[in-house]
C-alpha positions as CSV (number, residue, x, y, z in Angstrom):
1,M,39.9,67.0,52.8
2,A,36.7,68.7,54.3
3,E,38.2,71.6,52.2
4,E,39.3,70.5,49.8
5,K,35.7,69.0,48.6
6,Q,34.4,72.9,49.9
7,K,37.4,73.9,46.7
8,N,35.1,71.9,44.3
9,Q,31.4,72.1,45.4
10,V,29.6,75.1,43.3
11,N,26.5,77.2,44.5
12,I,23.7,76.7,41.5
13,E,20.7,78.7,41.6
14,L,17.4,77.8,39.9
15,P,15.4,80.7,39.5
16,E,11.5,79.9,39.2
17,D,11.0,80.5,36.0
18,I,13.7,78.0,34.9
19,A,12.7,75.6,37.4
20,E,9.1,75.4,36.5
21,G,11.0,74.0,33.0
22,V,10.0,73.5,29.2
23,Y,7.7,71.1,28.0
24,A,9.4,69.5,24.3
25,N,8.6,66.0,23.1
26,L,11.2,66.4,20.2
27,A,15.3,67.5,19.6
28,I,16.8,68.3,16.7
29,I,20.8,68.2,17.4
30,S,23.4,69.7,15.0
31,H,27.1,70.4,15.2
32,S,29.5,72.0,14.1
33,Q,33.5,70.7,14.7
34,S,33.8,73.1,18.2
35,E,30.0,72.7,19.0
36,F,26.7,71.1,19.2
37,V,23.2,72.4,19.2
38,V,20.5,71.9,20.8
39,D,17.0,72.6,19.5
40,F,14.0,71.8,22.3
41,I,10.2,71.8,20.8
42,R,7.1,71.2,21.1
43,M,4.9,69.4,18.3
44,V,1.3,70.0,18.9
45,P,-1.9,67.7,17.9
46,N,-2.4,69.1,14.2
47,V,-0.4,71.5,13.4
48,P,2.3,71.5,10.8
49,K,4.1,74.2,12.9
50,A,5.6,73.5,15.2
51,K,8.4,76.1,17.6
52,V,11.8,75.7,19.3
53,K,10.9,76.3,23.3
54,S,14.9,75.8,24.5
55,R,18.1,76.0,22.5
56,V,21.2,74.6,24.2
57,I,24.9,75.3,22.8
58,L,26.9,72.5,24.7
59,S,31.2,72.1,23.7
60,P,32.1,68.9,22.2
61,G,33.7,67.3,25.5
62,H,30.4,68.1,27.4
63,A,28.0,67.0,25.0
64,K,29.8,63.9,25.6
65,R,29.7,64.5,28.6
66,L,26.5,65.1,28.6
67,H,25.3,61.5,26.4
68,Q,27.3,59.6,29.1
69,A,25.0,61.0,32.2
70,L,22.1,60.5,30.1
71,T,23.2,56.9,29.3
72,E,23.3,55.9,33.1
73,N,20.6,57.5,33.9
74,I,17.8,55.6,32.3
75,K,19.8,52.5,32.9
76,K,19.1,53.5,36.8
77,F,15.5,54.6,35.8
78,E,14.9,50.7,33.6
79,A,17.1,49.1,36.6
80,Q,13.5,51.0,38.5
81,H,10.7,50.9,36.9
82,G,11.5,48.7,34.1
83,P,12.4,49.5,30.1
84,I,11.4,52.7,28.1
85,K,9.5,50.8,25.2
86,T,10.0,53.8,22.1
87,D,9.0,52.4,18.1
88,S,12.4,52.4,16.6
89,K,10.2,53.1,13.1
90,Q,8.9,56.6,14.1
91,H,11.8,59.1,14.5
92,M,9.3,62.3,14.4
93,P,6.0,62.4,16.7
94,P,2.7,61.9,15.3
95,M,1.7,64.7,14.2
96,N,-2.3,63.8,14.6
97,F,-2.8,62.7,18.4
98,T,-5.5,60.2,18.8
99,P,-8.5,62.7,21.0
100,T,-9.9,59.7,23.5
101,A,-12.3,62.3,25.6
102,Q,-15.2,64.9,24.1
103,A,-15.8,67.7,26.1
């Protein structure tokens, strides 16, 4: 049994530059018959141009497994921290963030 578990384990390396992550406040998803493409974008206040910071290409099967994993993790998060508030009318972040302080 222990030998069988070892066969199913995968060692995953997380390089330091990737471990830092990339902040995105918008994702655009497109698909073809054979793949899903997720572009993660960072929009900056009062700047009309946004940049794609990362692109992830997934097979349809993997996209569905990712959807299921996100759904499960969101349920766990909300059970611990309460409902995540979203504005169903707003599909994109506001282009002009209101400043809260001056320097």
